[in-house]
C-alpha positions in Angstrom: -5.2 -32.1 -5.3 -4.2 -28.9 -7.2 -1.6 -26.4 -5.9 -4.0 -23.8 -4.9 -6.1 -26.3 -3.0 -3.0 -27.5 -1.1 -2.2 -23.8 -0.3 -5.8 -23.5 1.0 -5.4 -26.7 3.1 -2.1 -25.2 4.7 -3.9 -21.9 5.5 -6.8 -23.8 7.1 -4.3 -25.9 9.2 -2.6 -22.5 10.4 -6.1 -21.1 11.3 -6.5 -24.0 13.6 -3.1 -23.8 15.1 -2.5 -20.0 15.5 -4.4 -19.9 18.9 -3.0 -23.0 20.5 0.5 -21.9 19.3 0.0 -18.4 21.0 -0.5 -20.4 24.3 2.3 -22.8 24.1 5.1 -20.8 22.0 3.8 -17.5 20.7 7.1 -16.6 19.1 6.3 -19.6 16.8 3.5 -17.6 15.1 6.1 -16.1 12.8 6.8 -19.6 11.6 3.1 -20.4 11.1 2.5 -17.2 9.3 5.6 -17.9 7.0 4.5 -21.4 6.4 1.1 -20.3 5.2 2.4 -17.5 3.0 5.3 -19.6 1.6 2.8 -22.4 0.5 0.5 -19.7 -1.1 3.6 -18.5 -2.9 5.0 -21.8 -4.1 1.6 -23.4 -4.8 -0.8 -20.7 -6.1 0.3 -18.4 -9.0 -2.3 -15.9 -8.1 -1.1 -15.4 -4.7 2.4 -15.1 -6.0 1.3 -12.2 -8.2 -0.7 -10.5 -5.4 -3.7 -10.8 -7.9 -6.2 -10.2 -5.3 -4.5 -7.7 -3.1 -5.7 -4.0 -3.7 -2.9 -2.2 -5.7 -2.9 0.8 -3.3 -1.8 -1.7 -0.5 1.0 -3.1 -2.4 2.1 0.4 -3.4 1.9 1.5 0.1 4.3 -1.2 1.5 6.6 -0.8 -1.4 7.0 2.9 -0.6 7.5 2.1 3.0 10.2 -0.5 2.1 11.8 2.0 -0.2 11.9 4.7 2.5 13.3 2.2 5.1 16.0 1.2 2.5 16.9 4.8 1.9 17.1 5.6 5.4 20.1 3.3 5.8 22.2 6.3 4.5 21.5 8.2 7.7 20.7 5.5 10.4 22.8 5.2 13.5 23.6 1.5 12.9 23.7 0.7 9.2 24.1 -2.9 9.8 21.2 -3.3 12.4 19.0 -1.1 9.9 19.7 -3.5 7.0 18.7 -6.5 9.1 15.5 -4.7 10.2 14.8 -3.6 6.5 15.2 -7.1 5.3 12.7 -8.6 7.9 10.2 -6.2 7.5 10.3 -6.3 3.7 10.3 -10.1 3.6 7.4 -10.3 6.2 5.4 -7.8 4.1 6.0 -9.7 0.8 4.8 -12.9 2.9 2.0 -11.0 4.4 0.7 -9.6 1.0 0.7 -13.1 -0.5 -1.2 -14.5 2.3 -3.7 -11.7 2.2 -4.2 -12.2 -1.6 -4.7 -16.1 -0.9 -7.3 -15.3 1.8 -9.3 -12.9 -0.5 -9.3 -15.5 -3.2 -10.9 -18.2 -1.1 -14.2 -19.6 -2.3 -17.2 -20.1 0.1 -16.3 -23.5 1.0 -12.7 -22.5 1.8 -13.9 -19.5 3.9 -16.2 -21.8 6.0 -13.3 -24.2 6.7 -11.2 -21.3 7.8 -13.9 -20.2 10.1 -14.4 -23.5 11.6 -10.7 -24.1 12.1 -10.3 -20.8 13.8 -13.3 -21.7 16.2 -11.8 -25.1 17.0 -8.2 -23.8 17.5 -9.7 -21.2 19.9 -11.4 -23.8 21.8 -8.3 -25.8 22.2 -6.4 -22.7 23.3 -9.0 -22.0 25.9 -9.0 -25.4 27.2 -5.2 -25.4 27.5 -5.4 -22.0 29.4 -8.0 -23.4 31.8 -5.8 -26.3 32.6 -2.9 -23.8 33.1 -5.0 -21.6 35.3 -6.1 -24.4 37.5 -2.6 -25.5 37.9 -1.5 -22.1 39.1 -4.2 -22.2 41.9 -3.0 -25.6 42.9 0.8 -25.0 42.7 1.6 -21.3 42.0 2.5 -20.3 38.6 6.3 -21.3 38.8 5.2 -24.9 39.3 2.2 -24.9 37.0 1.9 -27.1 33.9 3.8 -24.5 31.9 7.0 -25.1 33.9 7.3 -28.5 32.2 8.2 -27.1 28.9 9.6 -23.6 29.9 13.1 -23.2 31.5 13.3 -22.2 35.1 14.7 -18.9 34.3 11.4 -18.0 32.6 9.6 -14.8 33.9 6.5 -16.8 34.6 4.6 -13.6 35.9 4.6 -12.1 32.2 4.5 -15.7 30.7 1.2 -15.3 28.9 1.2 -11.6 28.1 1.9 -12.5 24.4 -0.8 -15.1 24.4 -3.3 -12.9 25.8 -2.5 -10.3 23.2 -2.9 -12.8 20.4 -6.3 -14.3 21.7 -7.7 -10.7 22.2 -7.0 -9.8 18.8 -8.4 -13.1 17.3 -11.6 -13.0 19.5 -13.6 -10.7 17.4 -13.0 -13.0 14.3 -13.7 -16.1 16.2 -17.1 -14.4 17.4 -17.7 -13.5 13.7 -17.0 -16.9 12.5 -19.2 -18.6 15.1 -22.1 -16.0 14.5 -22.0 -16.7 10.7 -21.7 -20.5 11.2 -23.8 -21.2 14.4 -25.6 -18.2 15.5 -25.5 -15.5 18.1 -25.6 -17.9 21.1 -22.5 -19.7 20.1 -20.6 -16.2 19.4 -21.9 -14.8 22.8 -20.3 -18.0 24.7 -17.1 -17.5 22.8 -16.8 -13.8 23.7 -17.6 -14.4 27.4 -15.1 -17.2 27.6 -12.3 -15.2 25.8 -13.0 -12.3 28.1 -12.7 -14.2 31.2 -9.5 -15.8 30.0 -8.0 -12.5 29.2 -8.6 -11.3 32.6 -6.8 -14.3 34.0 -3.6 -13.9 32.3 -1.9 -10.9 33.9 -1.6 -8.8 30.8 -2.8 -5.3 31.3 -2.2 -4.3 27.7 -4.5 -7.3 26.5 -7.1 -6.2 29.2 -7.0 -2.7 28.2 -7.1 -3.6 24.5 -10.3 -5.7 25.3 -12.1 -2.9 27.1 -11.3 -0.2 24.6 -11.9 -2.5 21.6 -15.3 -3.5 23.1 -16.3 0.1 23.6 -15.2 0.9 20.1 -17.2 -1.9 18.7 -20.3 -0.7 20.6 -19.9 2.9 19.1 -19.4 1.4 15.7 -22.7 -0.5 15.9 -24.5 2.8 17.2 -23.0 5.0 14.4 -24.3 2.9 11.7 -22.7 3.5 8.1 -20.7 6.5 9.3 -18.7 4.0 11.7 -15.9 3.1 9.1 -15.1 6.6 8.1 -15.2 7.9 11.6 -12.7 5.1 12.7 -10.5 5.7 9.5 -10.3 9.4 10.4 -9.6 8.7 14.3 -6.9 6.2 13.6 -5.2 8.4 10.9 -5.2 11.3 13.1 -3.9 9.4 16.1 -0.9 8.3 13.9 -0.1 12.0 12.8 -0.5 13.4 16.3 1.5 10.8 18.4 4.4 13.1 19.0 2.2 16.0 20.2 0.6 13.7 22.7 3.8 12.3 23.7 5.5 15.7 24.3 2.7 17.0 26.4 2.8 18.5 29.8 0.2 15.9 31.2 2.4 13.1 30.1 5.6 14.7 31.4 4.0 14.9 34.8 3.0 11.2 34.7 6.7 10.6 34.1 7.6 12.2 37.3 4.9 10.3 39.3 7.2 7.4 40.7 4.6 6.6 43.1 2.6 5.0 40.3 3.3 1.6 38.8 6.7 1.6 37.1 5.2 0.3 33.8 3.1 3.6 33.8 5.7 6.3 34.5 8.4 4.5 32.6 6.2 4.4 29.4 5.3 8.1 30.1 9.2 8.8 30.3 10.0 6.8 27.2 7.3 8.3 25.1 8.4 11.9 26.3 11.9 11.0 25.3 10.8 9.8 21.8 9.0 13.0 21.4 12.2 15.1 22.0 14.2 12.9 19.7 11.4 13.1 16.8 11.6 17.1 17.2 15.2 16.9 16.3 14.6 15.0 12.9 11.0 15.6 12.0 10.9 14.9 8.4 12.8 11.8 7.7 13.7 10.5 11.2 16.7 8.8 12.6 16.7 5.7 10.2 15.6 2.1 10.3 16.3 0.5 13.7 17.7 3.6 15.0 15.5 3.5 18.2 18.1 0.9 19.4 20.8 3.5 19.3 19.3 6.8 20.3 21.6 9.5 22.0 21.2 9.3 25.8 18.9 6.3 25.4 20.7 4.5 28.3 20.2 7.1 30.8 18.1 6.0 33.7 15.2 7.3 35.8 13.7 5.6 39.0 14.4 1.8 39.5 17.0 2.0 36.8 14.4 2.3 34.0 16.1 3.3 30.8 14.8 6.0 28.6 14.7 3.9 25.6 14.9 0.2 26.2 15.3 -0.8 22.5 11.9 0.6 21.3 9.4 3.3 22.2 6.7 0.7 23.1 4.4 2.7 20.8 3.9 1.9 17.1 3.2 5.4 15.8 6.1 7.0 17.8 8.3 4.2 16.6 7.6 5.0 12.9 7.8 8.8 13.6 11.1 8.3 15.4 12.7 6.4 12.7 11.1 7.6 9.6 9.6 11.1 10.6 6.7 12.6 8.9 7.3 10.7 5.6 6.9 7.4 7.5 3.9 8.7 9.6 2.1 9.8 6.5 2.4 6.3 4.9 1.2 4.7 8.4 -1.8 7.2 8.4 -2.6 6.2 4.9 -2.7 2.5 6.0 -4.7 3.3 9.0 -7.5 5.1 6.9 -7.7 2.3 4.7 -8.0 -0.3 7.4 -10.5 1.7 9.2 -12.7 1.7 6.0 -12.3 -2.0 5.6 -14.3 -2.5 8.7 -17.6 -1.6 6.6 -20.3 -4.2 6.7 -23.6 -5.0 8.6 -23.8 -3.3 12.0 -22.6 -6.6 14.0 -20.0 -7.4 11.6 -18.7 -3.7 11.5 -18.6 -3.8 15.3 -16.5 -6.9 15.5 -14.2 -5.9 12.8 -13.9 -2.5 14.6 -13.2 -4.2 17.9 -10.5 -6.2 16.5 -8.7 -3.4 14.8 -8.9 -1.1 17.8 -7.7 -3.8 20.0 -4.7 -4.4 17.9 -4.1 -0.6 17.8 -4.1 -0.4 21.5 -1.6 -3.2 22.0 0.4 -1.7 19.2 0.4 1.8 21.1 1.5 0.6 24.6 3.4 -2.7 24.2 5.7 -4.4 21.7 8.4 -3.3 19.4 6.9 -2.6 15.9 9.6 -4.7 14.3 9.4 -7.8 16.4 9.0 -10.9 14.2 6.2 -12.6 16.0 4.2 -9.3 16.4 4.5 -8.5 12.6 3.4 -12.0 11.8 0.6 -11.8 14.3 -0.9 -8.6 12.6 -0.3 -10.0 9.0 -2.0 -13.3 10.0 -4.9 -11.5 11.7 -5.5 -9.6 8.6 -5.5 -12.3 6.5 -7.8 -14.3 8.5 -10.1 -11.2 8.8 -10.1 -11.2 5.0 -10.8 -15.1 5.0 -14.0 -15.0 7.2 -17.2 -16.6 5.5 -18.9 -14.2 3.3 -22.3 -14.7 4.7 -23.9 -16.0 7.9 -24.4 -19.8 7.6 -26.9 -20.2 10.5 -30.2 -18.6 11.2 
């Protein structure tokens, strides 16, 4: 077997593993992504040269890496900043190589990836059904998951990351099933994935599923204009994030301590982020500076900190650390991703649903530079590029 074929085999294996691993140990997604990308770099010369990656995309990430490196001159913690820059840059290199490998797959390789993704999703669903049944029988703290998670685990939020990964993968699984087996198989997987999402206690995943589904329907109704509308909307959202975060309406929510703590706390975090962004709007505070913002440890109701490590909002995170310069690069990336959803109506709708779901989660939950989260986004992008090129079932 040649080097490129071995790299393809590794990619197919990772496609089969990503969903089950997201249930058992979601942090290990970073290892999966690095393994697939590393195999592509070592075994496939074309992937190593980014031969099948659009040049503007390579230039975009090179520019961002250069900006992040330059920001070490003014960041609040140069050591943390360098560590962050190194992880982001290495992950981007691996991600671009994996994307190139995905785009270079032949039809047979794409079918294998699609089948592997469907099979892996089915295994993950079965694992979650067993977990849900065990929760009903013995409570979550004594469920099946307690056999491999330590007693101090926050079992209430245990499957938040799992739900996030599965919601982002669900449109891809549906697309692969539709192209391979027809619309009935795709519909069964969508219904099963939606049901599981609402059993896992992740509000961000539930919101991502609802908004992503609505966006997919709108894309189907908008026809050929959908990709440009989506691209413009995402780019505008990136650029307008500080204005929204500093709005009076959000400030009012931050004072509503009768609401859920996750709601008013995020409103307070975003308002605080908007204030800090206004102080350094052009180049920001520097790589990883969100961890060391002035007054970040001041607390509001229930001891909630104004900045607990990161803004829980991707666009604000970029604005905070890299200012307008970083936000412009992010907006360009959002524009290109929006345009990449183009295709037949159903396929455009599913791609739109995936992209919007990922954007929703990135806007309300995780730190942008968390290794497992960066790996999830890169791996999802590569899997989207590797979907079968034509429907296989009539």
